[in-house]
LUMMARVO-94393 format. One record per atom (N, C-alpha, C, O, CB): residue number from 0; atom name; x, y, z. Coordinates in nm, 4 decimals. Glycine has a CB too. Example, Ala and Ser with C-alpha at 12.3 -4.5 7.8 and 13.67 -1.06 7.14 Angstrom:
BEGIN
num_atomo_X_Y_Z
0_N_1.3190_-0.5690_0.7800
0_CA_1.2300_-0.4500_0.7800
0_C_1.3200_-0.3300_0.7800
0_O_1.4236_-0.3319_0.8465
0_CB_1.1308_-0.4473_0.9046
1_N_1.2850_-0.2250_0.7080
1_CA_1.3670_-0.1060_0.7140
1_C_1.2900_0.0030_0.7870
1_O_1.3409_0.1138_0.8039
1_CB_1.4084_-0.0598_0.5725
This chain:
BEGIN
num_atomo_X_Y_Z
0_N_11.4109_16.2332_2.1705
0_CA_11.3765_16.1087_2.1704
0_C_11.2253_16.0725_2.0903
0_O_11.1460_16.1622_2.0617
0_CB_11.3806_16.0735_2.3160
1_N_11.2031_15.9449_2.0634
1_CA_11.0762_15.9074_1.9971
1_C_11.0171_15.9398_2.0232
1_O_11.0245_16.0308_2.1058
1_CB_11.0292_15.8266_1.9822
2_N_10.8568_15.8740_1.9556
2_CA_10.7575_15.8841_2.0458
2_C_10.7233_15.7596_2.0739
2_O_10.6033_15.7425_2.0953
2_CB_10.6524_15.9588_2.0078
3_N_10.7853_15.6772_2.0796
3_CA_10.7760_15.5394_2.1343
3_C_10.8807_15.5143_2.2906
3_O_10.8682_15.4388_2.3871
3_CB_10.8316_15.4330_1.9955
4_N_10.9610_15.5967_2.2610
4_CA_10.9636_15.6578_2.4616
4_C_10.8994_15.7349_2.5087
4_O_10.8890_15.7316_2.6313
4_CB_11.0733_15.7266_2.5261
5_N_10.8387_15.8226_2.4440
5_CA_10.7384_15.9409_2.5344
5_C_10.6198_15.8221_2.5122
5_O_10.5598_15.8359_2.6189
5_CB_10.6983_16.1478_2.4465
6_N_10.5789_15.7604_2.4712
6_CA_10.4554_15.6611_2.4865
6_C_10.5104_15.5612_2.6092
6_O_10.4357_15.5299_2.7019
6_CB_10.4176_15.5655_2.3251
7_N_10.6155_15.5258_2.6023
7_CA_10.6069_15.4444_2.7493
7_C_10.6390_15.4975_2.8542
7_O_10.6081_15.4322_2.9539
7_CB_10.6800_15.3366_2.7634
8_N_10.6946_15.6011_2.8734
8_CA_10.6855_15.6834_2.9899
8_C_10.5420_15.7507_3.0395
8_O_10.5187_15.7710_3.1586
8_CB_10.7799_15.7885_2.9640
9_N_10.4562_15.7801_2.9412
9_CA_10.3385_15.8420_2.9784
9_C_10.2436_15.7348_2.9980
9_O_10.1337_15.7570_3.0490
9_CB_10.2927_15.9423_2.8812
10_N_10.2920_15.5811_2.9475
10_CA_10.2497_15.4619_3.0097
10_C_10.2716_15.4231_3.1480
10_O_10.1719_15.4147_3.2197
10_CB_10.2959_15.3732_2.9455
11_N_10.3680_15.4021_3.1893
11_CA_10.4258_15.4028_3.3262
11_C_10.4076_15.4798_3.4239
11_O_10.4144_15.4476_3.5425
11_CB_10.5295_15.4090_3.3252
12_N_10.3723_15.6345_3.3600
12_CA_10.3324_15.7420_3.4751
12_C_10.1400_15.6983_3.5082
12_O_10.0817_15.7211_3.6142
12_CB_10.3637_15.9482_3.3919
13_N_10.0881_15.6437_3.4035
13_CA_9.9607_15.6401_3.4562
13_C_9.9258_15.4987_3.5142
13_O_9.8149_15.4829_3.5653
13_CB_9.8649_15.6821_3.3504
14_N_10.0012_15.4114_3.5097
14_CA_9.9676_15.3129_3.5904
14_C_10.0279_15.3549_3.7267
14_O_9.9487_15.3587_3.8208
14_CB_10.0138_15.1792_3.5363
15_N_10.1293_15.3800_3.7451
15_CA_10.1707_15.4992_3.8622
15_C_10.0442_15.5230_3.9182
15_O_9.9888_15.4520_4.0021
15_CB_10.2400_15.6540_3.8047
16_N_9.9849_15.6655_3.8488
16_CA_9.8798_15.6793_3.9080
16_C_9.7542_15.6262_3.9655
16_O_9.7040_15.6449_4.0763
16_CB_9.8651_15.7241_3.8680
17_N_9.7099_15.5457_3.8503
17_CA_9.6319_15.4324_3.8691
17_C_9.6158_15.3334_4.0018
17_O_9.5114_15.3066_4.0612
17_CB_9.6731_15.3630_3.7736
18_N_9.7588_15.2843_4.0320
18_CA_9.7921_15.2200_4.1426
18_C_9.7686_15.2768_4.2697
18_O_9.7316_15.2206_4.3728
18_CB_9.9080_15.1927_4.1344
19_N_9.7998_15.4176_4.2452
19_CA_9.7833_15.5428_4.3661
19_C_9.6581_15.5715_4.3902
19_O_9.6359_15.5669_4.5112
19_CB_9.8442_15.6844_4.3330
20_N_9.5493_15.6042_4.3155
20_CA_9.4312_15.5831_4.3069
20_C_9.3782_15.4430_4.3402
20_O_9.2809_15.4612_4.4134
20_CB_9.4038_15.6212_4.1941
21_N_9.3924_15.3432_4.3254
21_CA_9.3945_15.2007_4.3781
21_C_9.3877_15.2175_4.5118
21_O_9.2786_15.2151_4.5688
21_CB_9.5156_15.1144_4.3412
22_N_9.4909_15.2346_4.5707
22_CA_9.5496_15.2670_4.6837
22_C_9.4956_15.3124_4.7986
22_O_9.5055_15.2632_4.9110
22_CB_9.6204_15.3358_4.6600
23_N_9.4205_15.4382_4.7533
23_CA_9.3137_15.5155_4.8077
23_C_9.2173_15.4620_4.8292
23_O_9.1614_15.4730_4.9383
23_CB_9.2785_15.6054_4.7503
24_N_9.1604_15.3734_4.7102
24_CA_9.0293_15.3715_4.7173
24_C_9.0007_15.2059_4.8317
24_O_8.9030_15.1730_4.8990
24_CB_8.9647_15.3737_4.5332
25_N_9.1195_15.1448_4.8113
25_CA_9.1110_15.0406_4.9623
25_C_9.1464_15.1117_5.0742
25_O_9.0925_15.0758_5.1788
25_CB_9.2174_14.9063_4.9697
26_N_9.2267_15.2074_5.0788
26_CA_9.2632_15.2776_5.2023
26_C_9.1149_15.3179_5.2789
26_O_9.0965_15.2919_5.3978
26_CB_9.3618_15.4187_5.1618
27_N_8.9976_15.3948_5.1813
27_CA_8.9315_15.4247_5.2261
27_C_8.7901_15.3202_5.2512
27_O_8.7018_15.3444_5.3335
27_CB_8.9388_15.5255_5.1730
28_N_8.7930_15.2250_5.1783
28_CA_8.7259_15.0978_5.1660
28_C_8.7451_15.0750_5.3467
28_O_8.6602_15.0980_5.4328
28_CB_8.8130_14.9687_5.0382
29_N_8.8944_15.0195_5.3661
29_CA_8.9459_14.9692_5.4831
29_C_8.8813_15.0551_5.6147
29_O_8.8330_14.9995_5.7133
29_CB_9.1071_14.9777_5.4716
30_N_8.8890_15.1796_5.5989
30_CA_8.8546_15.2623_5.7242
30_C_8.6783_15.2775_5.7421
30_O_8.6194_15.3041_5.8469
30_CB_8.9330_15.4263_5.7038
31_N_8.6192_15.2530_5.6119
31_CA_8.4749_15.2271_5.6052
31_C_8.4325_15.1083_5.7122
31_O_8.3506_15.1079_5.8042
31_CB_8.4367_15.1849_5.4500
32_N_8.5390_14.9895_5.6522
32_CA_8.4555_14.8281_5.7166
32_C_8.5442_14.8483_5.8754
32_O_8.5044_14.7931_5.9780
32_CB_8.5170_14.6149_5.5938
33_N_8.6379_14.9151_5.8715
33_CA_8.6860_14.9485_6.0338
33_C_8.5983_15.0143_6.1326
33_O_8.5781_14.9651_6.2436
33_CB_8.8037_15.0425_6.0371
34_N_8.5580_15.1003_6.1017
34_CA_8.4361_15.1589_6.1518
34_C_8.2887_15.0896_6.1363
34_O_8.2020_15.1270_6.2152
34_CB_8.4317_15.2838_6.0890
35_N_8.2686_15.0287_6.0763
35_CA_8.1665_14.9482_6.0994
35_C_8.1705_14.8274_6.1677
35_O_8.0660_14.7688_6.1961
35_CB_8.1222_14.9266_6.0019
36_N_8.2613_14.7914_6.1921
36_CA_8.3198_14.6928_6.3100
36_C_8.3314_14.7318_6.4594
36_O_8.3003_14.6617_6.5557
36_CB_8.4593_14.6585_6.2763
37_N_8.3851_14.8640_6.4602
37_CA_8.3738_14.9502_6.5856
37_C_8.2516_14.9855_6.6579
37_O_8.2357_14.9901_6.7799
37_CB_8.4228_15.0646_6.5588
38_N_8.1469_15.0156_6.5413
38_CA_8.0251_15.0701_6.5828
38_C_7.9430_14.8972_6.6359
38_O_7.8596_14.8863_6.7257
38_CB_7.9418_15.1768_6.4290
39_N_7.9975_14.7827_6.5505
39_CA_7.8574_14.6732_6.5558
39_C_7.9689_14.6098_6.6825
39_O_7.9398_14.4936_6.7108
39_CB_7.7964_14.5384_6.3674
40_N_8.0554_14.6496_6.7396
40_CA_8.1134_14.5983_6.8605
40_C_8.0460_14.6662_6.9781
40_O_7.9942_14.6063_7.0723
40_CB_8.2657_14.6197_6.8628
41_N_8.0537_14.8274_6.9591
41_CA_8.0068_14.8923_7.0452
41_C_7.8797_14.8641_7.0975
41_O_7.8592_14.8594_7.2188
41_CB_8.0149_14.9940_7.0101
42_N_7.7673_14.8394_6.9872
42_CA_7.6400_14.8231_6.9653
42_C_7.6098_14.6827_7.0564
42_O_7.5092_14.6645_7.1251
42_CB_7.6106_14.8183_6.8024
43_N_7.7438_14.5712_7.0359
43_CA_7.6793_14.4640_7.0781
43_C_7.7206_14.4786_7.2389
43_O_7.6523_14.4220_7.3242
43_CB_7.7243_14.3246_6.9949
44_N_7.8284_14.5525_7.2717
44_CA_7.9120_14.5533_7.3833
44_C_7.7669_14.6033_7.4989
44_O_7.7282_14.5501_7.6029
44_CB_8.0699_14.6774_7.3591
45_N_7.7082_14.7444_7.4129
45_CA_7.6339_14.7698_7.4771
45_C_7.4609_14.6690_7.5328
45_O_7.3919_14.6706_7.6348
45_CB_7.6392_14.8794_7.4141
46_N_7.4552_14.6066_7.4221
46_CA_7.3416_14.4507_7.3955
46_C_7.3928_14.4002_7.5564
46_O_7.3369_14.3981_7.6661
46_CB_7.4034_14.2908_7.2135
47_N_7.4975_14.3706_7.5178
47_CA_7.5454_14.2404_7.6413
47_C_7.5760_14.3312_7.7898
47_O_7.5589_14.2630_7.8909
47_CB_7.7342_14.1369_7.5826
48_N_7.6167_14.4682_7.8129
48_CA_7.5933_14.5442_7.9344
48_C_7.4588_14.5519_7.9485
48_O_7.4473_14.5064_8.0623
48_CB_7.6520_14.6765_7.9372
49_N_7.3635_14.5744_7.9172
49_CA_7.2212_14.5844_7.9969
49_C_7.1990_14.4244_7.9817
49_O_7.1099_14.4212_8.0667
49_CB_7.0790_14.6997_7.9165
50_N_7.2075_14.3157_7.9486
50_CA_7.1441_14.2120_7.9605
50_C_7.1867_14.1692_8.1060
50_O_7.1059_14.1231_8.1866
50_CB_7.1700_14.1196_7.8471
51_N_7.3500_14.1922_8.1389
51_CA_7.4135_14.1662_8.2689
51_C_7.3425_14.2319_8.3434
51_O_7.3370_14.1799_8.4549
51_CB_7.5492_14.1972_8.2888
52_N_7.2606_14.3612_8.3303
52_CA_7.2563_14.4580_8.4425
52_C_7.1217_14.3904_8.4382
52_O_7.1066_14.3187_8.5371
52_CB_7.2849_14.6376_8.4309
53_N_7.0494_14.3901_8.3801
53_CA_6.8907_14.3118_8.3803
53_C_6.9196_14.1798_8.4622
53_O_6.8474_14.1554_8.5589
53_CB_6.8222_14.2629_8.2008
54_N_7.0148_14.0998_8.4304
54_CA_6.9861_14.0124_8.4906
54_C_7.0569_13.9770_8.6389
54_O_7.0590_13.8693_8.6985
54_CB_6.9947_13.9323_8.4026
55_N_7.1256_14.1331_8.6845
55_CA_7.1586_14.1226_8.8405
55_C_7.0388_14.1623_8.8947
55_O_6.9979_14.1145_9.0005
55_CB_7.2816_14.2146_8.8995
56_N_6.9674_14.2608_8.8205
56_CA_6.8367_14.2865_8.8950
56_C_6.7356_14.1850_8.9359
56_O_6.6855_14.1706_9.0475
56_CB_6.7668_14.3688_8.8228
57_N_6.7161_14.1233_8.8372
57_CA_6.6058_14.0319_8.8710
57_C_6.6870_13.8919_8.9889
57_O_6.8063_13.8692_9.0091
57_CB_6.5344_13.9640_8.6933
58_N_6.5866_13.8361_9.0346
58_CA_6.5766_13.7591_9.1317
58_C_6.6408_13.6129_9.0895
58_O_6.5903_13.5529_8.9947
58_CB_6.4345_13.7605_9.1723
59_N_6.7063_13.5798_9.1313
59_CA_6.7430_13.4585_9.0478
59_C_6.6634_13.3579_9.0424
59_O_6.5665_13.4003_9.1054
59_CB_6.8520_13.4040_9.0812
60_N_6.6278_13.2090_8.9961
60_CA_6.4849_13.1538_8.9424
60_C_6.5226_13.0480_9.0836
60_O_6.6315_13.0104_9.1270
60_CB_6.4618_13.0737_8.7353
61_N_6.3955_13.0236_9.1259
61_CA_6.4408_12.8811_9.1781
61_C_6.4463_12.7842_9.2006
61_O_6.3333_12.7386_9.1835
61_CB_6.4527_12.8568_9.2165
62_N_6.5283_12.6900_9.2408
62_CA_6.5758_12.5951_9.2611
62_C_6.4279_12.4713_9.2441
62_O_6.3207_12.4656_9.3045
62_CB_6.6587_12.6210_9.3978
63_N_6.4777_12.4002_9.1523
63_CA_6.3408_12.2823_9.1443
63_C_6.4364_12.1866_9.2339
63_O_6.5591_12.1819_9.2427
63_CB_6.2774_12.2001_8.9492
64_N_6.3140_12.0981_9.3091
64_CA_6.3608_11.9647_9.3928
64_C_6.3833_11.8980_9.2964
64_O_6.3177_11.8995_9.1922
64_CB_6.2677_11.8878_9.4932
65_N_6.5008_11.8164_9.3254
65_CA_6.5386_11.7008_9.2166
65_C_6.5261_11.5818_9.3243
65_O_6.5849_11.5766_9.4324
65_CB_6.7148_11.7153_9.1310
66_N_6.4087_11.4583_9.2542
66_CA_6.3879_11.3736_9.3486
66_C_6.5334_11.2955_9.2972
66_O_6.6119_11.3088_9.2033
66_CB_6.2291_11.2940_9.3487
67_N_6.5136_11.1650_9.4726
67_CA_6.6372_11.1288_9.4506
67_C_6.6509_11.0055_9.3643
67_O_6.5468_10.9475_9.3334
67_CB_6.6977_11.1145_9.5706
68_N_6.7905_10.9488_9.3129
68_CA_6.7605_10.8412_9.2176
68_C_6.6549_10.7088_9.2362
68_O_6.6476_10.6818_9.3561
68_CB_6.8856_10.7897_9.1965
69_N_6.6042_10.6541_9.1859
69_CA_6.5313_10.5421_9.2240
69_C_6.6355_10.4063_9.2194
69_O_6.7377_10.4067_9.1509
69_CB_6.4005_10.5306_9.1226
70_N_6.5950_10.2955_9.2996
70_CA_6.6656_10.1791_9.3091
70_C_6.6038_10.1061_9.1799
70_O_6.4973_10.1200_9.1198
70_CB_6.6475_10.1026_9.4563
71_N_6.6861_10.0445_9.1669
71_CA_6.7007_9.9308_9.0399
71_C_6.5803_9.7951_9.0551
71_O_6.6048_9.7122_9.1427
71_CB_6.8847_9.8519_9.0508
72_N_6.4811_9.7800_8.9881
72_CA_6.3754_9.6652_8.9775
72_C_6.4465_9.5749_8.9275
72_O_6.3676_9.4805_8.9220
72_CB_6.2490_9.6840_8.8954
73_N_6.5393_9.5412_8.8886
73_CA_6.5685_9.3692_8.8537
73_C_6.7036_9.3576_8.8983
73_O_6.7995_9.4331_8.8827
73_CB_6.5591_9.3129_8.6762
74_N_6.6913_9.2400_8.9611
74_CA_6.7947_9.1409_9.0550
74_C_6.9661_9.1750_8.9613
74_O_7.0734_9.1553_9.0185
74_CB_6.7253_8.9160_9.0394
75_N_6.9580_9.2219_8.8286
75_CA_7.1030_9.1883_8.7577
75_C_7.1597_9.2984_8.8094
75_O_7.2824_9.3003_8.8007
75_CB_7.1194_9.1768_8.5854
76_N_7.1002_9.4052_8.8688
76_CA_7.1571_9.5797_8.9092
76_C_7.1975_9.6007_9.0544
76_O_7.2347_9.7092_9.0988
76_CB_7.0248_9.7060_8.8878
77_N_7.1846_9.4566_9.1444
77_CA_7.2350_9.4672_9.3016
77_C_7.3545_9.4724_9.2397
77_O_7.4155_9.4249_9.1439
77_CB_7.2075_9.3428_9.4303
78_N_7.3694_9.5740_9.3617
78_CA_7.5108_9.5879_9.4516
78_C_7.5331_9.5100_9.5376
78_O_7.4645_9.4837_9.6363
78_CB_7.5313_9.6970_9.5221
79_N_7.6705_9.4514_9.4922
79_CA_7.7310_9.3100_9.6121
79_C_7.8396_9.3694_9.6733
79_O_7.8690_9.3308_9.7864
79_CB_7.7984_9.1432_9.5368
80_N_7.9198_9.4757_9.6080
80_CA_8.0055_9.5523_9.7008
80_C_7.9737_9.5806_9.8217
80_O_8.0674_9.5840_9.9015
80_CB_8.0327_9.6581_9.6599
81_N_7.8482_9.6065_9.8684
81_CA_7.8735_9.6596_10.0195
81_C_7.7989_9.5432_10.0995
81_O_7.7469_9.5746_10.2066
81_CB_7.8009_9.8302_10.0560
82_N_7.7884_9.3887_10.0479
82_CA_7.7692_9.3076_10.1233
82_C_7.8950_9.2784_10.2131
82_O_8.0056_9.2954_10.1617
82_CB_7.7199_9.2120_10.0550
83_N_7.8850_9.2301_10.3610
83_CA_8.0293_9.1724_10.4693
83_C_8.0850_9.0736_10.3648
83_O_8.0273_9.0454_10.2598
83_CB_7.9836_9.0700_10.6516
84_N_8.2140_9.0200_10.4088
84_CA_8.2932_8.9035_10.3124
84_C_8.3091_8.8523_10.4767
84_O_8.3358_8.8973_10.5881
84_CB_8.4699_8.9498_10.1815
85_N_8.2595_8.6794_10.3820
85_CA_8.2630_8.6368_10.5012
85_C_8.4082_8.5098_10.4902
85_O_8.4202_8.4266_10.4002
85_CB_8.0955_8.5802_10.5415
86_N_8.4912_8.5264_10.5934
86_CA_8.6213_8.4346_10.5820
86_C_8.6083_8.2912_10.6335
86_O_8.7045_8.2146_10.6280
86_CB_8.7394_8.4981_10.6633
């Protein structure tokens, strides 16, 4: 075995170990992000449930009376469909 082959095997092994370390780092990062997402989701759910519970205990707001629609003032807006037809 010459030194060139030994160097190639050492480089190959180093690259394999480096990929394994990168994979472990990526997995740790993924788990941290997943935990943060779960915690954020739980916090937002708690806020939503508290808001819904508060809305149920409060009386609904009183409805405001709405004014009936106003009649048109100009003659071009008259409705002629309600008039009886002459034959």
